[in-house]
C-alpha positions as CSV (number, residue, x, y, z in Angstrom):
1,M,90.9,226.9,28.2
2,R,87.5,227.7,29.7
3,L,87.5,227.5,33.5
4,T,84.3,225.5,33.6
5,Q,86.5,222.7,32.1
6,L,89.8,223.3,33.9
7,Y,90.8,221.0,36.7
8,A,92.1,223.5,39.2
9,P,90.4,222.9,42.6
10,T,91.3,226.1,44.5
11,L,91.2,226.3,48.3
12,R,90.2,229.3,50.4
13,E,92.1,228.1,53.5
14,T,95.8,227.3,53.8
15,P,96.4,223.6,54.7
16,A,97.9,223.2,58.2
17,D,100.9,221.2,57.1
18,A,102.0,223.6,54.4
19,E,105.1,225.4,55.8
20,V,106.5,227.7,53.1
21,I,104.8,230.1,50.7
22,S,105.3,228.0,47.5
23,H,103.8,224.9,49.2
24,Q,100.8,226.9,50.5
25,L,100.1,228.7,47.3
26,M,100.4,225.7,45.0
27,L,98.0,223.8,47.2
28,R,95.6,226.7,47.3
29,A,95.9,227.4,43.6
30,G,95.0,223.8,42.7
31,M,98.4,223.1,41.3
32,I,99.5,220.1,43.4
33,R,98.1,217.5,45.7
34,K,100.0,215.4,48.2
35,A,100.2,211.6,47.6
36,A,102.6,210.8,50.5
37,G,105.3,212.6,52.4
38,G,107.5,214.4,49.8
39,V,105.5,212.9,46.9
40,Y,103.0,215.0,44.9
41,S,100.7,214.9,41.9
42,Y,101.1,217.7,39.5
43,L,97.7,219.1,38.4
44,P,97.2,220.7,35.0
45,L,98.3,224.2,36.0
46,A,101.5,223.0,37.5
47,W,102.2,220.7,34.7
48,R,101.9,223.5,32.2
49,T,104.5,225.5,34.1
50,L,106.8,222.5,34.4
51,R,106.6,221.9,30.6
52,K,107.5,225.6,30.0
53,I,110.5,225.3,32.2
54,E,111.5,222.1,30.5
55,T,111.1,223.7,27.1
56,I,113.5,226.5,28.1
57,V,116.0,224.0,29.5
58,R,115.8,221.9,26.3
59,E,116.3,224.8,24.1
60,E,119.4,226.0,26.0
61,M,120.9,222.4,26.2
62,D,120.3,221.9,22.5
63,N,121.9,225.3,21.7
64,K,125.1,224.2,23.5
65,G,125.3,220.9,21.6
66,G,123.5,218.7,24.2
67,Q,121.6,215.6,22.9
68,E,118.6,214.3,24.8
69,L,118.1,210.7,25.8
70,L,116.3,208.8,28.6
71,M,117.9,206.4,31.0
72,P,116.2,203.9,33.3
73,I,115.0,205.1,36.7
74,M,115.7,201.6,38.2
75,Q,119.5,201.0,38.3
76,P,121.3,197.8,39.1
77,A,123.5,197.8,42.2
78,E,126.5,196.4,40.3
79,L,127.1,199.8,38.7
80,W,127.2,201.6,42.1
81,L,129.4,198.9,43.6
82,E,131.9,199.5,40.8
83,T,132.3,203.1,41.9
84,G,132.0,202.3,45.6
85,R,129.0,204.5,46.1
86,W,126.4,201.7,46.9
87,H,127.4,201.7,50.5
88,V,128.6,205.4,50.6
89,Y,125.4,207.1,49.4
90,G,123.6,206.2,52.6
91,D,119.9,206.0,53.6
92,E,118.8,208.6,51.0
93,M,118.9,205.9,48.4
94,F,115.7,204.0,47.7
95,R,116.9,200.3,47.5
96,L,114.8,197.4,46.3
97,K,115.2,193.8,45.2
98,D,113.6,192.0,42.3
99,R,112.0,188.5,42.5
100,H,115.4,187.0,42.1
101,Q,116.8,188.9,45.1
102,R,119.0,191.1,42.9
103,D,119.7,194.6,44.3
104,F,118.5,197.7,42.5
105,C,118.0,201.4,43.4
106,L,115.7,204.1,42.2
107,G,118.1,206.6,40.6
108,P,119.0,209.5,42.9
109,T,121.5,210.5,40.2
110,H,122.9,208.9,37.0
111,E,126.7,209.2,36.9
112,E,127.2,205.4,37.0
113,M,124.5,204.8,34.4
114,I,125.6,207.3,31.8
115,T,129.3,206.4,32.2
116,T,128.7,202.7,31.6
117,L,126.4,203.6,28.7
118,V,129.1,205.7,27.0
119,R,132.0,203.4,27.8
120,A,130.3,200.6,25.8
121,D,130.2,202.6,22.5
122,V,132.8,205.4,22.6
123,R,136.3,204.1,21.6
124,S,138.1,207.0,19.8
125,Y,139.0,210.6,20.5
126,R,137.1,211.4,17.3
127,Q,133.8,210.6,19.1
128,L,134.5,213.3,21.7
129,P,133.4,215.8,23.1
130,L,130.0,214.4,23.9
131,M,127.1,216.0,25.9
132,L,124.1,213.9,26.8
133,Y,121.1,214.9,28.9
134,Q,117.8,213.8,30.2
135,I,114.8,215.2,32.0
136,Q,113.5,212.6,34.4
137,N,112.2,211.9,37.9
138,K,114.8,211.4,40.6
139,Y,114.3,209.6,44.0
140,R,115.9,210.4,47.3
141,D,114.6,209.2,50.6
142,E,114.9,212.4,52.6
143,I,115.0,211.9,56.3
144,R,112.4,214.7,56.7
145,P,110.7,215.7,53.4
146,R,109.3,219.2,53.8
147,F,108.5,222.5,52.2
148,G,106.4,220.9,49.4
149,L,108.5,220.6,46.2
150,M,111.5,222.2,47.8
151,R,112.7,219.1,49.6
152,G,110.7,216.1,48.3
153,R,111.4,212.4,47.8
154,E,110.4,212.4,44.2
155,F,111.3,215.3,41.9
156,I,111.9,216.3,38.3
157,M,115.4,217.0,37.3
158,K,117.5,217.7,34.2
159,D,120.9,216.2,34.2
160,L,123.5,216.6,31.5
161,Y,126.9,214.8,31.4
162,S,129.8,215.9,29.3
163,F,132.7,213.7,28.1
164,D,135.9,215.3,26.9
165,R,139.4,214.2,25.9
166,D,141.2,216.4,28.5
167,E,140.8,219.1,31.1
168,A,140.9,221.9,28.5
169,G,137.8,220.3,26.9
170,L,136.1,219.9,30.2
171,E,136.7,223.6,30.9
172,E,135.0,224.5,27.6
173,S,132.0,222.2,28.3
174,Y,131.8,223.6,31.9
175,N,131.7,227.2,30.6
176,K,129.1,226.3,28.0
177,M,126.8,224.9,30.7
178,Y,127.5,227.8,33.1
179,D,126.4,230.1,30.3
180,A,123.4,228.0,29.5
181,Y,122.3,227.9,33.1
182,T,122.6,231.7,33.3
183,R,120.3,231.9,30.3
184,I,117.8,229.4,31.6
185,F,117.2,231.1,34.9
186,S,117.2,234.6,33.3
187,R,114.6,233.4,30.8
188,C,112.5,232.0,33.7
189,G,112.4,235.6,35.1
190,L,114.3,234.8,38.2
191,K,116.8,236.8,40.3
192,F,119.7,234.4,41.0
193,R,123.4,234.2,41.7
194,A,125.9,231.6,40.7
195,V,128.0,230.7,43.8
196,E,131.0,228.6,44.5
197,A,129.8,225.4,46.2
198,D,130.8,222.0,47.7
199,A,130.4,218.9,45.4
200,G,128.9,216.7,48.1
201,A,128.1,213.1,47.3
202,I,128.5,213.7,43.5
203,G,132.2,214.2,43.8
204,G,134.7,216.2,41.8
205,S,136.5,219.4,42.8
206,G,135.0,222.2,40.8
207,T,131.4,223.3,41.1
208,H,129.0,226.2,41.2
209,E,125.4,226.3,42.5
210,F,122.8,228.5,40.9
211,M,120.8,230.1,43.8
212,V,117.4,231.9,43.5
213,I,117.5,234.7,46.0
214,A,114.6,234.3,48.5
215,D,114.2,234.8,52.2
216,S,112.8,231.3,52.6
217,G,116.0,229.7,51.1
218,E,117.6,226.9,53.0
219,A,121.1,227.8,51.9
220,A,123.0,230.8,53.2
221,I,125.3,232.5,50.7
222,V,127.8,235.3,50.9
223,Y,128.6,237.8,48.1
224,C,130.6,240.8,47.4
225,E,129.2,244.0,45.8
226,Q,132.7,245.2,44.9
227,C,133.7,242.1,42.7
228,D,131.9,239.1,41.3
229,F,132.7,236.8,44.3
230,A,129.7,234.7,45.6
231,A,129.8,231.4,47.5
232,N,127.7,229.1,49.6
233,V,128.8,229.5,53.2
234,E,129.7,225.8,53.3
235,K,132.2,226.4,50.5
236,A,133.4,230.0,50.9
237,E,137.2,230.0,51.4
238,L,138.7,232.3,53.9
239,K,142.2,233.8,54.3
240,P,143.8,233.4,57.7
241,I,143.4,236.4,60.0
242,E,146.7,237.8,61.4
243,S,146.9,238.6,65.1
244,P,149.0,241.5,66.5
245,E,152.3,240.1,67.5
246,E,153.0,239.7,71.2
247,T,155.9,238.5,73.4
248,L,155.3,234.8,74.1
249,L,154.4,234.3,77.8
250,P,154.8,231.0,79.7
251,L,151.9,228.5,79.9
252,E,149.8,228.9,83.0
253,L,147.2,226.5,84.3
254,K,144.2,228.5,85.7
255,D,141.3,227.4,87.8
256,T,138.1,228.4,86.0
257,P,135.2,226.9,88.1
258,G,132.0,226.4,86.1
259,A,133.3,228.2,83.0
260,K,132.5,225.8,80.2
261,T,131.4,228.0,77.3
262,I,133.3,230.6,75.4
263,H,130.9,233.2,76.9
264,E,131.5,232.0,80.4
265,I,135.3,231.8,80.1
266,T,135.6,235.3,78.5
267,A,133.5,236.8,81.3
268,F,135.5,235.0,84.0
269,L,138.9,236.0,82.6
270,Q,137.7,239.4,81.3
271,I,139.1,238.8,77.8
272,S,137.8,239.0,74.3
273,R,136.5,236.0,72.3
274,E,139.3,236.6,69.8
275,K,141.8,235.5,72.5
276,T,140.2,232.0,73.0
277,I,140.4,228.7,71.2
278,K,137.2,226.7,70.7
279,A,137.7,223.0,70.6
280,L,135.1,220.5,69.2
281,A,135.3,216.8,69.5
282,Y,134.1,214.6,66.6
283,K,133.8,210.9,66.0
284,T,134.7,209.9,62.4
285,D,135.3,206.7,60.5
286,K,139.0,207.7,60.6
287,G,139.1,207.9,64.4
288,P,138.5,210.7,67.0
289,V,139.2,214.3,65.8
290,L,139.6,217.5,67.7
291,A,138.8,220.6,65.6
292,L,140.0,224.0,66.6
293,V,138.6,227.4,65.7
294,R,139.0,230.9,67.2
295,G,136.4,231.5,70.0
296,D,134.4,234.1,67.9
297,H,134.2,231.8,64.9
298,E,132.0,228.8,64.0
299,L,133.3,225.5,62.6
300,N,132.3,224.5,59.0
301,D,131.5,220.8,59.1
302,I,131.7,220.5,55.3
303,K,135.2,221.9,55.2
304,L,136.3,219.7,58.0
305,Q,134.9,216.6,56.4
306,N,136.6,217.5,53.1
307,Q,139.9,218.0,54.9
308,L,139.6,214.7,56.6
309,G,138.3,212.8,53.6
310,C,136.0,210.9,56.0
311,L,132.6,209.4,55.3
312,T,131.0,210.0,58.7
313,L,131.4,213.0,61.0
314,E,129.4,213.5,64.2
315,L,129.9,215.4,67.4
316,A,131.1,213.3,70.2
317,D,128.9,213.0,73.3
318,E,130.1,213.5,76.9
319,K,130.8,209.8,77.3
320,A,132.9,209.6,74.1
321,V,134.8,212.8,75.1
322,G,135.8,211.0,78.3
323,A,136.5,207.6,76.8
324,E,138.2,208.5,73.5
325,F,139.6,211.9,74.1
326,D,140.7,211.6,77.8
327,S,139.0,214.9,78.4
328,I,135.9,216.5,80.0
329,A,133.1,218.2,78.0
330,G,133.4,222.0,78.4
331,F,137.1,221.9,79.0
332,L,138.5,220.4,75.8
333,G,141.8,221.6,74.5
334,P,144.7,220.5,72.3
335,I,147.3,220.4,75.1
336,G,147.5,217.0,76.8
337,I,144.7,215.4,74.7
338,N,144.8,211.7,74.0
339,K,147.7,211.1,71.5
340,D,145.4,209.0,69.3
341,V,143.2,212.1,68.6
342,M,143.9,213.9,65.4
343,I,144.0,217.7,65.8
344,V,142.8,219.8,63.0
345,A,143.3,223.6,63.4
346,D,141.9,226.5,61.5
347,T,144.6,228.6,60.0
348,T,143.6,231.6,62.0
349,V,144.0,229.7,65.3
350,M,147.7,229.1,64.4
351,N,148.2,232.9,64.3
352,L,147.1,233.5,67.9
353,F,149.4,234.7,70.6
354,N,148.9,234.0,74.3
355,A,145.5,232.6,73.9
356,V,143.2,230.5,76.2
357,C,142.0,226.9,75.7
358,G,140.6,224.1,77.8
359,A,143.0,222.1,79.8
360,N,141.2,218.7,79.6
361,Q,140.7,218.9,83.3
362,L,137.6,219.8,85.2
363,D,137.3,223.6,85.9
364,K,140.7,224.3,84.4
365,H,142.0,226.2,81.4
366,W,145.4,227.0,79.9
367,L,146.5,230.6,79.7
368,N,149.2,232.0,77.3
369,V,148.7,229.3,74.7
370,N,150.9,229.8,71.7
371,P,149.8,227.2,69.1
372,N,153.1,226.9,67.2
373,R,154.9,226.3,70.5
374,D,152.5,224.4,72.6
375,F,150.8,221.8,70.4
376,K,151.1,220.2,67.0
377,A,148.1,220.0,64.6
378,A,148.0,217.2,62.1
379,I,146.1,219.4,59.7
380,V,146.1,223.2,59.5
381,A,143.5,224.5,57.0
382,D,140.6,226.8,56.5
383,I,137.8,225.0,58.4
384,R,135.7,228.0,59.7
385,L,132.3,229.1,58.6
386,I,132.3,232.5,56.8
387,Q,130.3,235.3,58.4
388,E,128.8,238.6,57.2
389,S,131.3,241.4,57.2
390,D,134.2,239.0,56.8
391,P,136.6,240.3,54.2
392,C,136.0,239.1,50.6
393,P,138.7,236.5,49.8
394,R,139.2,238.2,46.3
395,C,139.1,241.9,46.9
396,G,139.0,242.4,50.7
397,A,135.7,244.3,50.8
398,S,133.1,243.4,53.5
399,L,130.9,240.5,52.5
400,L,127.1,240.5,52.6
401,T,124.8,237.6,53.2
402,A,121.5,236.4,51.6
403,R,119.3,233.3,51.6
404,G,119.1,231.2,48.5
405,I,117.3,228.2,47.0
406,E,119.5,225.9,44.9
407,V,117.9,225.3,41.5
408,G,121.0,224.2,39.6
409,Q,124.5,223.0,40.0
410,V,127.4,222.4,37.6
411,F,130.3,220.0,38.5
412,K,133.7,219.2,37.2
413,L,134.0,215.5,37.8
414,F,137.3,215.1,36.0
415,T,138.0,211.3,35.9
416,K,136.3,210.2,39.2
417,Y,133.8,208.0,37.4
418,S,135.6,207.2,34.2
419,T,138.6,205.8,36.1
420,A,136.4,203.7,38.4
421,L,134.2,202.4,35.6
422,K,137.1,202.1,33.0
423,A,135.4,204.5,30.6
424,T,138.4,205.1,28.3
425,Y,139.2,206.2,24.7
426,L,142.2,206.0,22.4
427,D,143.9,209.3,21.7
428,D,145.4,210.3,18.4
429,N,148.6,208.3,19.3
430,G,146.6,205.2,20.1
431,K,147.1,205.6,23.8
432,E,144.2,204.6,26.2
433,K,143.1,207.5,28.4
434,P,140.1,208.0,30.8
435,M,137.4,210.4,29.6
436,V,137.2,213.7,31.5
437,M,133.7,214.3,32.7
438,G,131.3,217.0,33.9
439,C,127.9,216.8,35.4
440,Y,125.2,219.5,35.2
441,G,121.8,219.5,37.0
442,V,118.7,221.6,37.0
443,G,115.9,221.0,39.5
444,V,112.9,221.5,37.2
445,S,110.2,221.1,39.9
446,R,112.2,223.0,42.4
447,T,112.6,225.9,39.9
448,M,108.8,226.2,39.8
449,A,108.6,226.3,43.6
450,A,111.5,228.8,43.8
451,A,109.8,231.1,41.3
452,I,106.9,231.3,43.6
453,E,109.1,231.9,46.7
454,Q,110.5,234.9,44.9
455,N,107.2,236.1,43.2
456,Y,104.1,236.4,45.4
457,D,102.1,238.8,47.5
458,E,99.3,238.5,50.1
459,N,96.8,237.6,47.3
460,G,98.7,234.8,45.7
461,I,101.3,233.9,43.0
462,I,102.8,236.5,40.6
463,W,104.2,234.4,37.8
464,P,106.9,235.6,35.5
465,A,105.2,235.6,32.1
466,A,107.6,233.1,30.5
467,I,106.6,230.3,32.9
468,A,103.0,231.2,33.9
469,P,100.6,228.3,33.3
470,Y,98.4,230.7,31.3
471,T,99.3,234.3,30.4
472,I,96.0,236.1,30.5
473,A,92.6,235.5,32.3
474,V,89.6,237.0,30.6
475,I,86.8,237.7,33.1
476,P,83.3,238.7,32.2
477,I,81.7,240.6,35.1
478,S,78.3,238.9,34.5
479,H,78.0,235.4,33.4
480,K,74.3,236.0,32.6
481,D,74.9,239.1,30.4
482,A,74.9,237.7,26.9
483,A,76.6,240.8,25.4
484,Q,79.5,240.6,28.0
485,M,79.9,236.9,27.4
486,E,80.0,237.4,23.6
487,A,82.6,240.1,23.9
488,A,84.7,238.0,26.4
489,V,84.6,234.9,24.2
490,K,85.7,237.0,21.2
491,I,88.7,238.4,23.1
492,Y,89.5,235.0,24.5
493,E,89.6,233.4,21.0
494,E,91.5,236.3,19.5
495,L,94.2,236.1,22.1
496,N,94.7,232.4,21.6
497,K,94.8,232.8,17.8
498,N,97.6,235.2,18.4
499,G,99.6,232.7,20.4
500,I,98.8,234.2,23.8
501,E,97.7,231.4,26.2
502,T,94.5,232.6,27.7
503,V,91.8,231.3,30.0
504,L,88.2,232.4,30.0
505,D,86.5,232.5,33.4
506,D,83.0,231.4,32.2
507,R,81.9,230.2,35.6
508,N,78.7,231.2,37.1
509,E,80.4,232.9,40.1
510,R,80.5,236.4,41.6
511,P,83.1,238.8,40.1
512,G,84.9,238.9,43.5
513,V,85.4,235.1,43.5
514,K,86.8,235.2,39.9
515,F,89.2,238.1,40.7
516,K,90.4,236.3,43.9
517,D,91.1,233.1,41.9
518,A,92.9,235.0,39.2
519,D,95.2,236.7,41.7
520,L,95.7,233.4,43.6
521,I,96.7,231.5,40.4
522,G,98.8,234.5,39.3
523,Y,98.0,235.1,35.6
524,P,100.4,237.9,34.6
525,L,97.5,239.9,33.0
526,R,93.7,240.0,33.7
527,I,91.3,241.5,31.2
528,T,87.9,242.4,32.7
529,V,84.9,242.6,30.3
530,G,82.1,244.6,32.0
531,P,79.4,247.2,31.2
532,K,82.1,249.6,29.8
533,A,83.0,247.0,27.1
534,I,79.4,247.2,25.9
535,N,78.6,250.8,26.5
536,E,82.0,252.5,25.9
537,N,83.9,249.9,23.9
538,L,86.5,249.7,26.7
539,V,88.1,246.7,28.5
540,E,90.1,246.9,31.7
541,V,93.6,245.3,31.8
542,K,95.2,244.7,35.1
543,V,98.9,243.9,35.6
544,R,99.2,241.3,38.3
545,R,102.8,242.2,39.3
546,N,102.2,245.9,40.2
547,G,98.4,246.2,40.2
548,Q,98.4,248.8,37.4
549,V,95.0,249.1,35.7
550,I,94.7,250.4,32.2
551,H,91.7,250.8,29.9
552,Y,91.9,250.1,26.2
553,T,89.4,250.1,23.4
554,I,88.5,246.7,22.0
555,E,90.3,247.7,18.8
556,E,93.6,248.6,20.5
557,Y,93.9,246.2,23.4
558,L,95.6,243.3,21.5
559,Q,98.7,245.3,20.5
560,A,98.8,246.9,23.9
561,V,98.7,243.6,25.6
562,K,101.6,242.3,23.4
563,E,103.7,245.2,24.4
564,L,102.9,244.8,28.1
565,L,103.9,241.1,28.1
566,K,107.4,242.0,26.8
567,T,108.0,243.7,30.2
568,L,106.7,240.9,32.3
């Protein structure tokens, strides 16, 4: 492609509303343009990268036995009503009516659609296992679309669904996809980790997220360098912490004027945070809930919601604390709380001796609280948020933290959807059984953005060669020098004939402008054709990733470039 013909309107200034690096650089490099909040047009350079990512995804899906199809974006409400998710999915779902006032949605995901498709045609165990996938736009009405392609309302996704006879078959399909995803993100040139995760609105009980490691990542992950454990902090399971055993002392009601926070109560009583119980009041669709964690720990809302099995979970305000909990904000505690309040305690809390908690009275706390003696919890479970330096739940070594961008997730759905939608098959004994399902997604457009978040410098994007829109930029120093232009065109044509996707910067621009645009767009290699090419038969090759500059003769550059690209 000659740059005089390429539609890539680069920008010198960073748009004010671009928050993260990938958003800034894709706008500046002429790769995307905003149509509305969270909705973007992909210009030719971005589209080329997206197609390369899609090709890698297709190859790995096909290699594992996946078959590609395409399902409707617009889905009838009836399918979602069958699974109960029409009302559960929430405001993220784009809903619309046709002229006959029938309800539809723009597909945020396709579990209902694929399950009803398969149930209509699969009857026998002989037709299983089955793996079907599509690459398609998805729609989710984010409350605050932001970060460009990282959190948009329209995005490109690959979703594959597996159908098996039993859980052993699901395990095999899951492992195939786990391996395929590892290959996909490795081939894309990304540094990533597969972490244990929460299934969220999709459902199921077994899932891993594939996280591209980047400082700008929205998700926090923990990992262990001594074993292979890694998990999203929302999912990471923790073993209870044992407290040194003490003689149980009698309860004592203590005046604690103005001491509402953990910091204030520990300062007032001259005790450590580990000796306190933090109580948090929640309103849920299952009634009021009081959640307890140790004073130096944070509550994990996702774990709590999973334990409760509730659809809604929100912190109670001061008015609700008084009306529904018979308590006072800042002095909440499990002893003497309204009997209609469900108490959920973290496992570590139940191991405390002679602790301190709120007394549900203004300016008062209980001392010498011994949980197993002084109150009863309806649920005792791991509900705390993991922290750096916590012991690894597998090997006990100290955990480390990092930020990650989720680019893929694999789920074990089991029979959640097949049971609800009556997707069954006849086994070899003629007995009807529900199909056992899995779901596997790759955010194609998000992978492109994540690649930039992990590969950039002050000058622009640094594409991994496998997904760069073009691999090499050939830049003649002088547009007006006929000999330079002739040599540049010859190199440009030779590279393309050898299957190396190359652009020729034939614009009538200063060399500095051309070099800046090449760095901004991020071509892995740049070949400069200047006076040395004419006078000394030498071209300059610059590696974008490390800035290395090498001179080759015109006779040897092609083989040298091929070898260089193997390392990028």
